[in-house]
C-alpha positions, 0 to 999 in steps of 0.5 A: 500500499502507498503511504505518504510521509508525515512531517515528523517522519512517520507515515500516513495512508495515501489516498491512491490504493494502487500505490500511485503518487499524489499530484506532482509528487515523486515516488519512494521507489529506490531501494537501498541497493539502488542507492549503493549502486548510484553512488558507486556507479557514479564514481567508477567510470573512465577516470578509473578505466582509462585515466588511471594509466595517465595518472600513474604515468604523471605522478608515478605509482606512489604519487597517483596512490597518495593523491586518490587517498587524499581526494578519497578522504576529502569525498569521505567528509563531504559524504558524511555531510551530505549524509547528515543533511539528506537523512534529516531533509531527504528531498529531491531538491537536495543542494539547492533546498540546503543552500536556501534554508541554511545559507541564503535563497540566492546561494540556493538558486546559484547551486540548484541551477549550477548542478542542473547545468552540470549534469545536463551538459555532461549527458551531452559529453556521454553522448559524445563519448559513447559514439566514439566508443561504438567506432570501435566496432562499426567504424563506418556508421555515423556517430550521430546515429549512436548518440540519437539511439542512446539518448532515446534509451536514457530518456525511456529509462528515466520516463518509465519510472524511478524504480526502472531508473534504479534498476537500470542503473543497478545493472549498469553499475553492477557490471563495472563493479564486477569488472574491477573485482576481477581485474583486482583478483587477476592482478594480484595473482599476477603480482604473486606470480600465479598468473602471467609469467614471473612476478615483477615484484617491487621493480616498477616502484623503484625504476628512475624516479618512482614511486613519486614522480614530479614531487608535489606538482605531479600529486597536484596534478593528479588531484584534479584528475582524481577529483573528476574521477570521484564526481558523482558520489554526490548523487546519493543526495538527490536520489535520497528524495526517492529512497524507501526508508531514507533514515536507514538506507541513506546511512548504510549507503553512505558508510559502504560507498566510501570503503568500496570506492577507496578499495577499487581506486586504491586497489587498482592503481596499486596493481597497475603500479605493480605491474606496468612501469610508469615510463611506459609510453602506452599509459599516456595513449589510453583514451576512448578512441584507443582502449587498447592501451587501457591499463586494464586492457593491457593487464588482462591481455598480459594475464591471457584473457581472450578479446580483452580490448573488446571486453573493456570496450564493452564495459566502458560503453556500459560505464558511459551509459551509466553516467549519462543515465545518472546525469539524466536522473539528477538534473531532471530532479534537480529542476523538478526541485527548483520548479517546486520551490519557484526558482524555475518555472512551475511547470517543471514542478509537475509529475505523471501519475507514476511520479516522474517529472516529465517536463523537467525530463524533456528539458533536460533531454532537449539541452543534451541533444542540443549541446551534442549537436553544438559539438558536431558544428564547426570545430566544436569549440563552444561545446568544449567550453561548456564541458570545461565549465561543467567540470568545475561545476562538480567541485562548486557543488561539493564546496556548497555541500560542505558550507550548507552542512556547516550552517546546517549544524550551527542552525541546529545548535543555535535553535536549541535542537538535540543532535540525538534527534538527527538520524545520522551524525557526521563525523568530526564536526566542525573540522570535517566540513571545513577541511572538505571546503578547504581541499575543494577550494584548493583543487578549484584554484589549482586545476590549471596552475600551469596557465599562471606559470610564465606567460599568462594563458588567458584563453587557458584560464577562461576555459578552465575557470569559466564555471566559476564566474557563472556561479557568482553571476547566478548567486550575485544576479539572484541576490541583486533582484530579490534582495534576499538576505543571508539566512539568520541561524537562529530562525533557519527552517529545520522543519521536515514538511517538504518530506511530506509534500514532495514525495509519496512512498512507493512500497509496492514490491 
């Protein structure tokens, strides 16, 4: 039977005996296993399968491990902050809602549009990537045909129901997870000399400048790559708005996701570092156009896995579709949340009987399609600028999460609330969110520090940092028009009414 959440966290019967959502409500159809895979799948992609080789080539195996471990710790702190807020207020507006309630309406406005833009553009980027991957098997088929097919598939998966999206993402992500687990097992067997001939031992960790190459500059350069690789873990905050029993499923997912992601990334990079020397030129040539030199492909081939390149190409295609699927979902829900709060046209806050925000989905799909078309026109320069701005938008979202959480907890205490009321308490407050905020700022500021060295590269600066002035423009423009003040922590809105108003429970098996 369908139920609707009370503001106090309980449930009350819903009018529709068939489990349908009420008017313009989402449905809580995402189970704990869906949440786990959405967060894990969001962080495992081409950053691990392809870019990990370049990371090791740039900073050496030790430098790459240090960079990924540091960024992984930063993500852990962010997930703690997000977990505390999203269990208290699990709504689709997520970052926009938290920014509005605990920082200022203008900050929430900028955060919401920044996040929607981030993933709407990413959908277009994934369409381009998917068409390139298909060239491996069918080089004569025009790229736009594949992109049109994949865009249609992603739209249909998101248009059916939240349960259909969750199930598709579960299986997309499962393929990636199984691939990494098999890679870890095969790689460990090769290091021990069980497979692939004689074990290399620690020889690749001691050659030339290894294990650390390029000193701190090398590690800093990998910070950026690692940060982009981990983007997507925050999707669980948006998915919380449609999670069944969020007070239990979200903390469970938050705790499990960090350790699994760290195991996969740290384990995979360590294995590549043991088995392939950082001086191997093939590590710099791996991309979706040349998957044959992905470190995963090279190691599977050395282990005697038949058709390793074709296998990894299929896995990477699945990974790309998973990223596009999740991107379509979170950008649609963010637009829906803004439509409900009045920060976007109200039409985007409407849903179908199955709880799908169809107008928001159509708008996101059209933006993805238009941006893909832009990539085909001329030299694609305008599209590349959009993608660069989108990449920075993810770090801006993370900074917003940390700052919103800091003010959320301060407001909670200022209003005399007991921390025992929180379903999930973030560790190491206030150090945790402040440290995450500082580390994100370091990544944002240093993502293209080379542009400042010697003769200033003006075009490179604009391309790298375009997302920052766009965010500030949204923030300042809204504040200029609305004159909205900064939220007073003593009167900040800590109520949980949005949980009841925006979402109906979907408890049908």
